[in-house]
PDB file of N, CA, C and O in Angstrom:
ATOM      1  N   UNK A   1     -13.501 -19.573  23.108  1.00  0.00           N
ATOM      2  CA  UNK A   1     -14.726 -19.785  22.473  1.00  0.00           C
ATOM      3  C   UNK A   1     -15.424 -18.438  22.135  1.00  0.00           C
ATOM      4  O   UNK A   1     -15.441 -17.499  22.930  1.00  0.00           O
ATOM      5  N   UNK A   2     -15.970 -18.406  20.963  1.00  0.00           N
ATOM      6  CA  UNK A   2     -16.652 -17.168  20.444  1.00  0.00           C
ATOM      7  C   UNK A   2     -17.956 -17.157  20.872  1.00  0.00           C
ATOM      8  O   UNK A   2     -18.645 -18.147  20.623  1.00  0.00           O
ATOM      9  N   UNK A   3     -18.485 -16.119  21.538  1.00  0.00           N
ATOM     10  CA  UNK A   3     -19.853 -16.050  21.961  1.00  0.00           C
ATOM     11  C   UNK A   3     -20.811 -15.427  20.883  1.00  0.00           C
ATOM     12  O   UNK A   3     -20.541 -14.435  20.205  1.00  0.00           O
ATOM     13  N   UNK A   4     -21.982 -16.164  20.827  1.00  0.00           N
ATOM     14  CA  UNK A   4     -23.026 -15.560  19.847  1.00  0.00           C
ATOM     15  C   UNK A   4     -23.527 -14.251  20.288  1.00  0.00           C
ATOM     16  O   UNK A   4     -23.506 -13.969  21.486  1.00  0.00           O
ATOM     17  N   UNK A   5     -23.970 -13.441  19.420  1.00  0.00           N
ATOM     18  CA  UNK A   5     -23.980 -13.620  17.969  1.00  0.00           C
ATOM     19  C   UNK A   5     -22.542 -13.495  17.381  1.00  0.00           C
ATOM     20  O   UNK A   5     -21.675 -12.790  17.897  1.00  0.00           O
ATOM     21  N   UNK A   6     -22.374 -14.209  16.305  1.00  0.00           N
ATOM     22  CA  UNK A   6     -21.037 -14.314  15.705  1.00  0.00           C
ATOM     23  C   UNK A   6     -21.115 -13.451  14.306  1.00  0.00           C
ATOM     24  O   UNK A   6     -22.087 -13.487  13.551  1.00  0.00           O
ATOM     25  N   UNK A   7     -19.924 -12.666  14.086  1.00  0.00           N
ATOM     26  CA  UNK A   7     -19.782 -11.841  12.904  1.00  0.00           C
ATOM     27  C   UNK A   7     -18.604 -12.426  12.196  1.00  0.00           C
ATOM     28  O   UNK A   7     -17.830 -13.183  12.783  1.00  0.00           O
ATOM     29  N   UNK A   8     -18.448 -12.068  10.871  1.00  0.00           N
ATOM     30  CA  UNK A   8     -17.312 -12.298  10.166  1.00  0.00           C
ATOM     31  C   UNK A   8     -16.563 -11.055  10.231  1.00  0.00           C
ATOM     32  O   UNK A   8     -16.999 -10.041   9.686  1.00  0.00           O
ATOM     33  N   UNK A   9     -15.308 -11.072  10.951  1.00  0.00           N
ATOM     34  CA  UNK A   9     -14.493 -10.018  11.035  1.00  0.00           C
ATOM     35  C   UNK A   9     -13.235 -10.050  10.055  1.00  0.00           C
ATOM     36  O   UNK A   9     -13.254 -10.817   9.093  1.00  0.00           O
ATOM     37  N   UNK A  10     -12.266  -9.312  10.269  1.00  0.00           N
ATOM     38  CA  UNK A  10     -11.041  -9.288   9.448  1.00  0.00           C
ATOM     39  C   UNK A  10      -9.770  -9.324  10.373  1.00  0.00           C
ATOM     40  O   UNK A  10      -9.798  -9.038  11.570  1.00  0.00           O
ATOM     41  N   UNK A  11      -8.684  -9.701   9.691  1.00  0.00           N
ATOM     42  CA  UNK A  11      -7.298  -9.568  10.422  1.00  0.00           C
ATOM     43  C   UNK A  11      -6.920  -8.255  10.491  1.00  0.00           C
ATOM     44  O   UNK A  11      -7.408  -7.396   9.756  1.00  0.00           O
ATOM     45  N   UNK A  12      -6.022  -8.017  11.384  1.00  0.00           N
ATOM     46  CA  UNK A  12      -5.371  -6.656  11.650  1.00  0.00           C
ATOM     47  C   UNK A  12      -4.696  -6.210  10.457  1.00  0.00           C
ATOM     48  O   UNK A  12      -3.841  -6.928   9.940  1.00  0.00           O
ATOM     49  N   UNK A  13      -5.030  -4.998   9.937  1.00  0.00           N
ATOM     50  CA  UNK A  13      -4.476  -4.433   8.782  1.00  0.00           C
ATOM     51  C   UNK A  13      -5.341  -4.660   7.519  1.00  0.00           C
ATOM     52  O   UNK A  13      -5.066  -4.039   6.493  1.00  0.00           O
ATOM     53  N   UNK A  14      -6.366  -5.517   7.559  1.00  0.00           N
ATOM     54  CA  UNK A  14      -7.219  -5.834   6.463  1.00  0.00           C
ATOM     55  C   UNK A  14      -8.548  -5.312   6.635  1.00  0.00           C
ATOM     56  O   UNK A  14      -9.497  -6.039   6.343  1.00  0.00           O
ATOM     57  N   UNK A  15      -8.743  -4.146   7.073  1.00  0.00           N
ATOM     58  CA  UNK A  15     -10.006  -3.493   7.306  1.00  0.00           C
ATOM     59  C   UNK A  15     -10.609  -3.103   5.923  1.00  0.00           C
ATOM     60  O   UNK A  15      -9.895  -2.811   4.964  1.00  0.00           O
ATOM     61  N   UNK A  16     -11.913  -3.117   5.885  1.00  0.00           N
ATOM     62  CA  UNK A  16     -12.657  -2.910   4.620  1.00  0.00           C
ATOM     63  C   UNK A  16     -12.186  -1.523   3.995  1.00  0.00           C
ATOM     64  O   UNK A  16     -12.039  -1.434   2.776  1.00  0.00           O
ATOM     65  N   UNK A  17     -11.961  -0.491   4.799  1.00  0.00           N
ATOM     66  CA  UNK A  17     -11.582   0.826   4.324  1.00  0.00           C
ATOM     67  C   UNK A  17     -10.176   0.776   3.630  1.00  0.00           C
ATOM     68  O   UNK A  17      -9.892   1.624   2.785  1.00  0.00           O
ATOM     69  N   UNK A  18      -9.352  -0.149   3.958  1.00  0.00           N
ATOM     70  CA  UNK A  18      -8.133  -0.339   3.222  1.00  0.00           C
ATOM     71  C   UNK A  18      -8.343  -1.013   1.820  1.00  0.00           C
ATOM     72  O   UNK A  18      -7.771  -0.639   0.797  1.00  0.00           O
ATOM     73  N   UNK A  19      -9.180  -1.991   1.894  1.00  0.00           N
ATOM     74  CA  UNK A  19      -9.555  -2.608   0.582  1.00  0.00           C
ATOM     75  C   UNK A  19     -10.166  -1.425  -0.323  1.00  0.00           C
ATOM     76  O   UNK A  19      -9.702  -1.240  -1.448  1.00  0.00           O
ATOM     77  N   UNK A  20     -11.078  -0.728   0.113  1.00  0.00           N
ATOM     78  CA  UNK A  20     -11.720   0.294  -0.603  1.00  0.00           C
ATOM     79  C   UNK A  20     -10.660   1.332  -1.221  1.00  0.00           C
ATOM     80  O   UNK A  20     -10.710   1.740  -2.382  1.00  0.00           O
ATOM     81  N   UNK A  21      -9.721   1.687  -0.299  1.00  0.00           N
ATOM     82  CA  UNK A  21      -8.663   2.666  -0.810  1.00  0.00           C
ATOM     83  C   UNK A  21      -7.737   1.984  -1.843  1.00  0.00           C
ATOM     84  O   UNK A  21      -7.330   2.628  -2.810  1.00  0.00           O
ATOM     85  N   UNK A  22      -7.431   0.815  -1.673  1.00  0.00           N
ATOM     86  CA  UNK A  22      -6.607   0.032  -2.574  1.00  0.00           C
ATOM     87  C   UNK A  22      -7.340  -0.143  -3.876  1.00  0.00           C
ATOM     88  O   UNK A  22      -6.732  -0.063  -4.943  1.00  0.00           O
ATOM     89  N   UNK A  23      -8.559  -0.366  -3.818  1.00  0.00           N
ATOM     90  CA  UNK A  23      -9.358  -0.569  -5.093  1.00  0.00           C
ATOM     91  C   UNK A  23      -9.416   0.801  -5.865  1.00  0.00           C
ATOM     92  O   UNK A  23      -9.457   0.820  -7.095  1.00  0.00           O
ATOM     93  N   UNK A  24      -9.417   1.863  -5.161  1.00  0.00           N
ATOM     94  CA  UNK A  24      -9.458   3.256  -5.780  1.00  0.00           C
ATOM     95  C   UNK A  24      -8.139   3.467  -6.479  1.00  0.00           C
ATOM     96  O   UNK A  24      -8.076   3.984  -7.595  1.00  0.00           O
ATOM     97  N   UNK A  25      -7.072   3.050  -5.792  1.00  0.00           N
ATOM     98  CA  UNK A  25      -5.739   3.245  -6.245  1.00  0.00           C
ATOM     99  C   UNK A  25      -5.338   2.405  -7.514  1.00  0.00           C
ATOM    100  O   UNK A  25      -4.523   2.852  -8.320  1.00  0.00           O
ATOM    101  N   UNK A  26      -5.888   1.269  -7.657  1.00  0.00           N
ATOM    102  CA  UNK A  26      -5.627   0.392  -8.716  1.00  0.00           C
ATOM    103  C   UNK A  26      -6.694   0.454  -9.776  1.00  0.00           C
ATOM    104  O   UNK A  26      -6.677  -0.363 -10.697  1.00  0.00           O
ATOM    105  N   UNK A  27      -7.655   1.418  -9.687  1.00  0.00           N
ATOM    106  CA  UNK A  27      -8.830   1.601 -10.665  1.00  0.00           C
ATOM    107  C   UNK A  27      -9.584   0.404 -10.875  1.00  0.00           C
ATOM    108  O   UNK A  27      -9.910   0.059 -12.011  1.00  0.00           O
ATOM    109  N   UNK A  28      -9.912  -0.316  -9.752  1.00  0.00           N
ATOM    110  CA  UNK A  28     -10.858  -1.432  -9.773  1.00  0.00           C
ATOM    111  C   UNK A  28     -12.120  -1.036 -10.647  1.00  0.00           C
ATOM    112  O   UNK A  28     -12.785  -0.045 -10.344  1.00  0.00           O
ATOM    113  N   UNK A  29     -12.421  -1.796 -11.692  1.00  0.00           N
ATOM    114  CA  UNK A  29     -13.348  -1.288 -12.636  1.00  0.00           C
ATOM    115  C   UNK A  29     -14.860  -1.237 -12.109  1.00  0.00           C
ATOM    116  O   UNK A  29     -15.650  -0.429 -12.600  1.00  0.00           O
ATOM    117  N   UNK A  30     -15.203  -2.044 -11.187  1.00  0.00           N
ATOM    118  CA  UNK A  30     -16.676  -1.974 -10.814  1.00  0.00           C
ATOM    119  C   UNK A  30     -16.802  -2.810  -9.462  1.00  0.00           C
ATOM    120  O   UNK A  30     -15.897  -3.540  -9.057  1.00  0.00           O
ATOM    121  N   UNK A  31     -17.988  -2.631  -8.824  1.00  0.00           N
ATOM    122  CA  UNK A  31     -18.420  -3.343  -7.658  1.00  0.00           C
ATOM    123  C   UNK A  31     -18.340  -4.858  -7.748  1.00  0.00           C
ATOM    124  O   UNK A  31     -17.902  -5.554  -6.832  1.00  0.00           O
ATOM    125  N   UNK A  32     -18.810  -5.350  -8.958  1.00  0.00           N
ATOM    126  CA  UNK A  32     -18.766  -6.805  -9.233  1.00  0.00           C
ATOM    127  C   UNK A  32     -17.268  -7.319  -9.112  1.00  0.00           C
ATOM    128  O   UNK A  32     -17.006  -8.291  -8.404  1.00  0.00           O
ATOM    129  N   UNK A  33     -16.347  -6.670  -9.789  1.00  0.00           N
ATOM    130  CA  UNK A  33     -15.037  -7.080  -9.784  1.00  0.00           C
ATOM    131  C   UNK A  33     -14.471  -7.042  -8.315  1.00  0.00           C
ATOM    132  O   UNK A  33     -13.738  -7.959  -7.946  1.00  0.00           O
ATOM    133  N   UNK A  34     -14.783  -6.028  -7.484  1.00  0.00           N
ATOM    134  CA  UNK A  34     -14.349  -5.895  -6.165  1.00  0.00           C
ATOM    135  C   UNK A  34     -14.852  -6.915  -5.313  1.00  0.00           C
ATOM    136  O   UNK A  34     -14.149  -7.358  -4.404  1.00  0.00           O
ATOM    137  N   UNK A  35     -16.144  -7.378  -5.549  1.00  0.00           N
ATOM    138  CA  UNK A  35     -16.693  -8.534  -4.792  1.00  0.00           C
ATOM    139  C   UNK A  35     -15.953  -9.766  -5.144  1.00  0.00           C
ATOM    140  O   UNK A  35     -15.557 -10.538  -4.271  1.00  0.00           O
ATOM    141  N   UNK A  36     -15.751  -9.973  -6.462  1.00  0.00           N
ATOM    142  CA  UNK A  36     -15.026 -11.172  -6.855  1.00  0.00           C
ATOM    143  C   UNK A  36     -13.651 -11.272  -6.166  1.00  0.00           C
ATOM    144  O   UNK A  36     -13.193 -12.312  -5.693  1.00  0.00           O
ATOM    145  N   UNK A  37     -13.070 -10.116  -6.166  1.00  0.00           N
ATOM    146  CA  UNK A  37     -11.581  -9.988  -5.495  1.00  0.00           C
ATOM    147  C   UNK A  37     -11.802 -10.394  -4.003  1.00  0.00           C
ATOM    148  O   UNK A  37     -11.097 -11.264  -3.492  1.00  0.00           O
ATOM    149  N   UNK A  38     -12.806  -9.742  -3.298  1.00  0.00           N
ATOM    150  CA  UNK A  38     -12.890  -9.979  -1.865  1.00  0.00           C
ATOM    151  C   UNK A  38     -13.162 -11.495  -1.546  1.00  0.00           C
ATOM    152  O   UNK A  38     -12.692 -12.058  -0.557  1.00  0.00           O
ATOM    153  N   UNK A  39     -13.993 -12.117  -2.509  1.00  0.00           N
ATOM    154  CA  UNK A  39     -14.167 -13.513  -2.235  1.00  0.00           C
ATOM    155  C   UNK A  39     -12.957 -14.287  -2.272  1.00  0.00           C
ATOM    156  O   UNK A  39     -12.972 -15.398  -1.741  1.00  0.00           O
ATOM    157  N   UNK A  40     -11.896 -13.853  -2.830  1.00  0.00           N
ATOM    158  CA  UNK A  40     -10.619 -14.631  -2.831  1.00  0.00           C
ATOM    159  C   UNK A  40      -9.786 -14.473  -1.616  1.00  0.00           C
ATOM    160  O   UNK A  40      -8.758 -15.135  -1.466  1.00  0.00           O
ATOM    161  N   UNK A  41     -10.248 -13.523  -0.656  1.00  0.00           N
ATOM    162  CA  UNK A  41      -9.399 -13.105   0.419  1.00  0.00           C
ATOM    163  C   UNK A  41      -9.865 -13.742   1.762  1.00  0.00           C
ATOM    164  O   UNK A  41      -9.911 -13.077   2.797  1.00  0.00           O
ATOM    165  N   UNK A  42     -10.200 -15.024   1.703  1.00  0.00           N
ATOM    166  CA  UNK A  42     -10.824 -15.833   2.769  1.00  0.00           C
ATOM    167  C   UNK A  42      -9.772 -15.893   3.919  1.00  0.00           C
ATOM    168  O   UNK A  42     -10.186 -15.958   5.076  1.00  0.00           O
ATOM    169  N   UNK A  43      -8.528 -15.875   3.680  1.00  0.00           N
ATOM    170  CA  UNK A  43      -7.506 -16.000   4.694  1.00  0.00           C
ATOM    171  C   UNK A  43      -7.374 -14.724   5.553  1.00  0.00           C
ATOM    172  O   UNK A  43      -6.711 -14.754   6.590  1.00  0.00           O
ATOM    173  N   UNK A  44      -7.998 -13.604   5.135  1.00  0.00           N
ATOM    174  CA  UNK A  44      -7.918 -12.307   5.804  1.00  0.00           C
ATOM    175  C   UNK A  44      -9.161 -12.153   6.756  1.00  0.00           C
ATOM    176  O   UNK A  44      -9.228 -11.157   7.477  1.00  0.00           O
ATOM    177  N   UNK A  45     -10.083 -13.050   6.778  1.00  0.00           N
ATOM    178  CA  UNK A  45     -11.244 -12.911   7.583  1.00  0.00           C
ATOM    179  C   UNK A  45     -11.439 -14.007   8.656  1.00  0.00           C
ATOM    180  O   UNK A  45     -10.994 -15.133   8.437  1.00  0.00           O
ATOM    181  N   UNK A  46     -12.025 -13.748   9.703  1.00  0.00           N
ATOM    182  CA  UNK A  46     -12.108 -14.644  10.834  1.00  0.00           C
ATOM    183  C   UNK A  46     -13.463 -14.443  11.567  1.00  0.00           C
ATOM    184  O   UNK A  46     -14.050 -13.364  11.489  1.00  0.00           O
ATOM    185  N   UNK A  47     -13.916 -15.409  12.224  1.00  0.00           N
ATOM    186  CA  UNK A  47     -15.160 -15.316  12.995  1.00  0.00           C
ATOM    187  C   UNK A  47     -14.851 -14.706  14.356  1.00  0.00           C
ATOM    188  O   UNK A  47     -13.890 -15.108  15.011  1.00  0.00           O
ATOM    189  N   UNK A  48     -15.584 -13.827  14.748  1.00  0.00           N
ATOM    190  CA  UNK A  48     -15.523 -13.226  16.067  1.00  0.00           C
ATOM    191  C   UNK A  48     -16.848 -12.754  16.650  1.00  0.00           C
ATOM    192  O   UNK A  48     -17.831 -12.636  15.919  1.00  0.00           O
ATOM    193  N   UNK A  49     -16.894 -12.475  17.977  1.00  0.00           N
ATOM    194  CA  UNK A  49     -18.102 -12.149  18.604  1.00  0.00           C
ATOM    195  C   UNK A  49     -18.566 -10.746  17.977  1.00  0.00           C
ATOM    196  O   UNK A  49     -17.778  -9.907  17.539  1.00  0.00           O
ATOM    197  N   UNK A  50     -19.847 -10.626  17.999  1.00  0.00           N
ATOM    198  CA  UNK A  50     -20.438  -9.330  17.477  1.00  0.00           C
ATOM    199  C   UNK A  50     -19.803  -8.135  18.339  1.00  0.00           C
ATOM    200  O   UNK A  50     -19.291  -7.147  17.812  1.00  0.00           O
ATOM    201  N   UNK A  51     -19.884  -8.315  19.574  1.00  0.00           N
ATOM    202  CA  UNK A  51     -19.380  -7.238  20.459  1.00  0.00           C
ATOM    203  C   UNK A  51     -17.912  -6.944  20.189  1.00  0.00           C
ATOM    204  O   UNK A  51     -17.552  -5.767  20.156  1.00  0.00           O
ATOM    205  N   UNK A  52     -17.076  -7.886  20.001  1.00  0.00           N
ATOM    206  CA  UNK A  52     -15.733  -7.692  19.725  1.00  0.00           C
ATOM    207  C   UNK A  52     -15.467  -6.984  18.310  1.00  0.00           C
ATOM    208  O   UNK A  52     -14.612  -6.114  18.146  1.00  0.00           O
ATOM    209  N   UNK A  53     -16.288  -7.459  17.350  1.00  0.00           N
ATOM    210  CA  UNK A  53     -16.128  -6.901  16.121  1.00  0.00           C
ATOM    211  C   UNK A  53     -16.626  -5.394  16.117  1.00  0.00           C
ATOM    212  O   UNK A  53     -15.929  -4.527  15.589  1.00  0.00           O
ATOM    213  N   UNK A  54     -17.732  -5.123  16.661  1.00  0.00           N
ATOM    214  CA  UNK A  54     -18.282  -3.723  16.701  1.00  0.00           C
ATOM    215  C   UNK A  54     -17.431  -2.843  17.508  1.00  0.00           C
ATOM    216  O   UNK A  54     -17.534  -1.634  17.302  1.00  0.00           O
ATOM    217  N   UNK A  55     -16.570  -3.283  18.434  1.00  0.00           N
ATOM    218  CA  UNK A  55     -15.745  -2.438  19.348  1.00  0.00           C
ATOM    219  C   UNK A  55     -14.651  -1.894  18.484  1.00  0.00           C
ATOM    220  O   UNK A  55     -14.180  -0.793  18.768  1.00  0.00           O
ATOM    221  N   UNK A  56     -14.183  -2.598  17.403  1.00  0.00           N
ATOM    222  CA  UNK A  56     -13.124  -2.159  16.517  1.00  0.00           C
ATOM    223  C   UNK A  56     -11.745  -2.203  17.345  1.00  0.00           C
ATOM    224  O   UNK A  56     -10.716  -1.703  16.889  1.00  0.00           O
ATOM    225  N   UNK A  57     -11.803  -2.827  18.570  1.00  0.00           N
ATOM    226  CA  UNK A  57     -10.590  -2.809  19.299  1.00  0.00           C
ATOM    227  C   UNK A  57      -9.280  -3.458  18.713  1.00  0.00           C
ATOM    228  O   UNK A  57      -8.157  -3.106  19.073  1.00  0.00           O
ATOM    229  N   UNK A  58      -9.518  -4.412  17.803  1.00  0.00           N
ATOM    230  CA  UNK A  58      -8.220  -5.010  17.153  1.00  0.00           C
ATOM    231  C   UNK A  58      -7.983  -4.506  15.727  1.00  0.00           C
ATOM    232  O   UNK A  58      -7.447  -5.237  14.895  1.00  0.00           O
ATOM    233  N   UNK A  59      -8.373  -3.279  15.446  1.00  0.00           N
ATOM    234  CA  UNK A  59      -8.233  -2.743  14.067  1.00  0.00           C
ATOM    235  C   UNK A  59      -6.967  -1.741  14.060  1.00  0.00           C
ATOM    236  O   UNK A  59      -6.601  -1.091  15.040  1.00  0.00           O
ATOM    237  N   UNK A  60      -6.420  -1.730  12.908  1.00  0.00           N
ATOM    238  CA  UNK A  60      -5.299  -0.887  12.727  1.00  0.00           C
ATOM    239  C   UNK A  60      -5.897   0.441  12.314  1.00  0.00           C
ATOM    240  O   UNK A  60      -6.765   0.507  11.443  1.00  0.00           O
ATOM    241  N   UNK A  61      -5.432   1.474  12.938  1.00  0.00           N
ATOM    242  CA  UNK A  61      -6.096   2.856  12.819  1.00  0.00           C
ATOM    243  C   UNK A  61      -5.676   3.330  11.500  1.00  0.00           C
ATOM    244  O   UNK A  61      -4.571   2.983  11.082  1.00  0.00           O
ATOM    245  N   UNK A  62      -6.479   4.131  10.754  1.00  0.00           N
ATOM    246  CA  UNK A  62      -6.108   4.863   9.647  1.00  0.00           C
ATOM    247  C   UNK A  62      -6.293   3.992   8.309  1.00  0.00           C
ATOM    248  O   UNK A  62      -6.870   2.905   8.292  1.00  0.00           O
ATOM    249  N   UNK A  63      -5.794   4.545   7.329  1.00  0.00           N
ATOM    250  CA  UNK A  63      -5.977   3.846   5.955  1.00  0.00           C
ATOM    251  C   UNK A  63      -4.587   3.672   5.225  1.00  0.00           C
ATOM    252  O   UNK A  63      -4.537   3.437   4.018  1.00  0.00           O
ATOM    253  N   UNK A  64      -3.560   3.788   5.946  1.00  0.00           N
ATOM    254  CA  UNK A  64      -2.129   3.647   5.389  1.00  0.00           C
ATOM    255  C   UNK A  64      -1.917   2.151   5.393  1.00  0.00           C
ATOM    256  O   UNK A  64      -2.646   1.388   6.026  1.00  0.00           O
ATOM    257  N   UNK A  65      -0.891   1.763   4.661  1.00  0.00           N
ATOM    258  CA  UNK A  65      -0.466   0.326   4.547  1.00  0.00           C
ATOM    259  C   UNK A  65      -1.198  -0.480   3.571  1.00  0.00           C
ATOM    260  O   UNK A  65      -1.444  -1.665   3.796  1.00  0.00           O
ATOM    261  N   UNK A  66      -1.575   0.140   2.442  1.00  0.00           N
ATOM    262  CA  UNK A  66      -2.380  -0.619   1.434  1.00  0.00           C
ATOM    263  C   UNK A  66      -1.579  -1.122   0.398  1.00  0.00           C
ATOM    264  O   UNK A  66      -2.116  -1.752  -0.513  1.00  0.00           O
ATOM    265  N   UNK A  67      -0.269  -0.915   0.413  1.00  0.00           N
ATOM    266  CA  UNK A  67       0.564  -1.391  -0.632  1.00  0.00           C
ATOM    267  C   UNK A  67       0.534  -2.857  -1.055  1.00  0.00           C
ATOM    268  O   UNK A  67       0.544  -3.196  -2.239  1.00  0.00           O
ATOM    269  N   UNK A  68       0.496  -3.712  -0.026  1.00  0.00           N
ATOM    270  CA  UNK A  68       0.457  -5.158  -0.247  1.00  0.00           C
ATOM    271  C   UNK A  68      -0.915  -5.496  -0.864  1.00  0.00           C
ATOM    272  O   UNK A  68      -0.965  -6.309  -1.787  1.00  0.00           O
ATOM    273  N   UNK A  69      -1.957  -4.942  -0.422  1.00  0.00           N
ATOM    274  CA  UNK A  69      -3.356  -5.131  -0.967  1.00  0.00           C
ATOM    275  C   UNK A  69      -3.426  -4.687  -2.335  1.00  0.00           C
ATOM    276  O   UNK A  69      -4.021  -5.381  -3.160  1.00  0.00           O
ATOM    277  N   UNK A  70      -2.783  -3.408  -2.718  1.00  0.00           N
ATOM    278  CA  UNK A  70      -2.808  -2.965  -4.068  1.00  0.00           C
ATOM    279  C   UNK A  70      -2.063  -3.953  -4.975  1.00  0.00           C
ATOM    280  O   UNK A  70      -2.555  -4.316  -6.044  1.00  0.00           O
ATOM    281  N   UNK A  71      -0.920  -4.367  -4.556  1.00  0.00           N
ATOM    282  CA  UNK A  71      -0.114  -5.335  -5.309  1.00  0.00           C
ATOM    283  C   UNK A  71      -0.905  -6.694  -5.715  1.00  0.00           C
ATOM    284  O   UNK A  71      -0.882  -7.190  -6.841  1.00  0.00           O
ATOM    285  N   UNK A  72      -1.569  -7.176  -4.660  1.00  0.00           N
ATOM    286  CA  UNK A  72      -2.432  -8.363  -4.795  1.00  0.00           C
ATOM    287  C   UNK A  72      -3.618  -8.073  -5.729  1.00  0.00           C
ATOM    288  O   UNK A  72      -3.937  -8.908  -6.575  1.00  0.00           O
ATOM    289  N   UNK A  73      -4.275  -6.919  -5.598  1.00  0.00           N
ATOM    290  CA  UNK A  73      -5.352  -6.516  -6.449  1.00  0.00           C
ATOM    291  C   UNK A  73      -4.848  -6.400  -7.960  1.00  0.00           C
ATOM    292  O   UNK A  73      -5.512  -6.841  -8.898  1.00  0.00           O
ATOM    293  N   UNK A  74      -3.636  -5.779  -8.106  1.00  0.00           N
ATOM    294  CA  UNK A  74      -3.214  -5.808  -9.493  1.00  0.00           C
ATOM    295  C   UNK A  74      -2.873  -7.113  -9.951  1.00  0.00           C
ATOM    296  O   UNK A  74      -2.992  -7.304 -11.162  1.00  0.00           O
ATOM    297  N   UNK A  75      -2.459  -8.089  -9.204  1.00  0.00           N
ATOM    298  CA  UNK A  75      -2.142  -9.425  -9.722  1.00  0.00           C
ATOM    299  C   UNK A  75      -3.535 -10.032 -10.135  1.00  0.00           C
ATOM    300  O   UNK A  75      -3.677 -10.647 -11.192  1.00  0.00           O
ATOM    301  N   UNK A  76      -4.578  -9.814  -9.213  1.00  0.00           N
ATOM    302  CA  UNK A  76      -5.838 -10.364  -9.500  1.00  0.00           C
ATOM    303  C   UNK A  76      -6.432  -9.873 -10.745  1.00  0.00           C
ATOM    304  O   UNK A  76      -6.986 -10.659 -11.514  1.00  0.00           O
ATOM    305  N   UNK A  77      -6.349  -8.591 -10.994  1.00  0.00           N
ATOM    306  CA  UNK A  77      -6.913  -7.928 -12.243  1.00  0.00           C
ATOM    307  C   UNK A  77      -6.210  -8.461 -13.457  1.00  0.00           C
ATOM    308  O   UNK A  77      -6.841  -8.813 -14.453  1.00  0.00           O
ATOM    309  N   UNK A  78      -4.840  -8.523 -13.369  1.00  0.00           N
ATOM    310  CA  UNK A  78      -3.992  -9.062 -14.493  1.00  0.00           C
ATOM    311  C   UNK A  78      -4.437 -10.569 -14.848  1.00  0.00           C
ATOM    312  O   UNK A  78      -4.660 -10.935 -16.002  1.00  0.00           O
ATOM    313  N   UNK A  79      -4.535 -11.359 -13.765  1.00  0.00           N
ATOM    314  CA  UNK A  79      -4.938 -12.721 -14.034  1.00  0.00           C
ATOM    315  C   UNK A  79      -6.364 -12.845 -14.556  1.00  0.00           C
ATOM    316  O   UNK A  79      -6.648 -13.730 -15.362  1.00  0.00           O
ATOM    317  N   UNK A  80      -7.225 -12.011 -14.129  1.00  0.00           N
ATOM    318  CA  UNK A  80      -8.599 -11.979 -14.587  1.00  0.00           C
ATOM    319  C   UNK A  80      -8.607 -11.588 -16.114  1.00  0.00           C
ATOM    320  O   UNK A  80      -9.304 -12.202 -16.923  1.00  0.00           O
ATOM    321  N   UNK A  81      -7.815 -10.559 -16.454  1.00  0.00           N
ATOM    322  CA  UNK A  81      -7.774  -9.904 -17.761  1.00  0.00           C
ATOM    323  C   UNK A  81      -7.110 -11.126 -18.757  1.00  0.00           C
ATOM    324  O   UNK A  81      -7.647 -11.434 -19.820  1.00  0.00           O
ATOM    325  N   UNK A  82      -6.008 -11.699 -18.312  1.00  0.00           N
ATOM    326  CA  UNK A  82      -5.470 -12.862 -19.109  1.00  0.00           C
ATOM    327  C   UNK A  82      -6.378 -13.927 -19.265  1.00  0.00           C
ATOM    328  O   UNK A  82      -6.381 -14.518 -20.345  1.00  0.00           O
ATOM    329  N   UNK A  83      -7.269 -14.326 -18.228  1.00  0.00           N
ATOM    330  CA  UNK A  83      -8.210 -15.415 -18.399  1.00  0.00           C
ATOM    331  C   UNK A  83      -9.218 -15.006 -19.437  1.00  0.00           C
ATOM    332  O   UNK A  83      -9.610 -15.822 -20.271  1.00  0.00           O
ATOM    333  N   UNK A  84      -9.630 -13.813 -19.409  1.00  0.00           N
ATOM    334  CA  UNK A  84     -10.726 -13.344 -20.351  1.00  0.00           C
ATOM    335  C   UNK A  84     -10.272 -13.365 -21.806  1.00  0.00           C
ATOM    336  O   UNK A  84     -11.056 -13.530 -22.741  1.00  0.00           O
ATOM    337  N   UNK A  85      -8.948 -13.187 -21.942  1.00  0.00           N
ATOM    338  CA  UNK A  85      -8.347 -13.184 -23.348  1.00  0.00           C
ATOM    339  C   UNK A  85      -8.328 -14.510 -24.002  1.00  0.00           C
ATOM    340  O   UNK A  85      -8.292 -14.608 -25.229  1.00  0.00           O
ATOM    341  N   UNK A  86      -8.352 -15.573 -23.180  1.00  0.00           N
ATOM    342  CA  UNK A  86      -8.307 -16.982 -23.712  1.00  0.00           C
ATOM    343  C   UNK A  86      -9.482 -17.357 -24.374  1.00  0.00           C
ATOM    344  O   UNK A  86      -9.584 -18.484 -24.860  1.00  0.00           O
TER     345      UNK A  86
END
């Protein structure tokens, strides 16, 4: 059971700093597009206690390992671009 207060946390290896690095690597055009992309990533977020989330105990250290995120972001941007062309 998750104790209140509850935060929205992330899965291991899907820390915000990795998404920011990946967005920089793929030249994400703006904050709005970044938010749109992040809203598609619901499977990488989870509910957790505030104390557990703030402790960062289940985080992957560093910013390496963004290749899969970058690949997914590129696909998102391509799909978005193709949709806008129609």
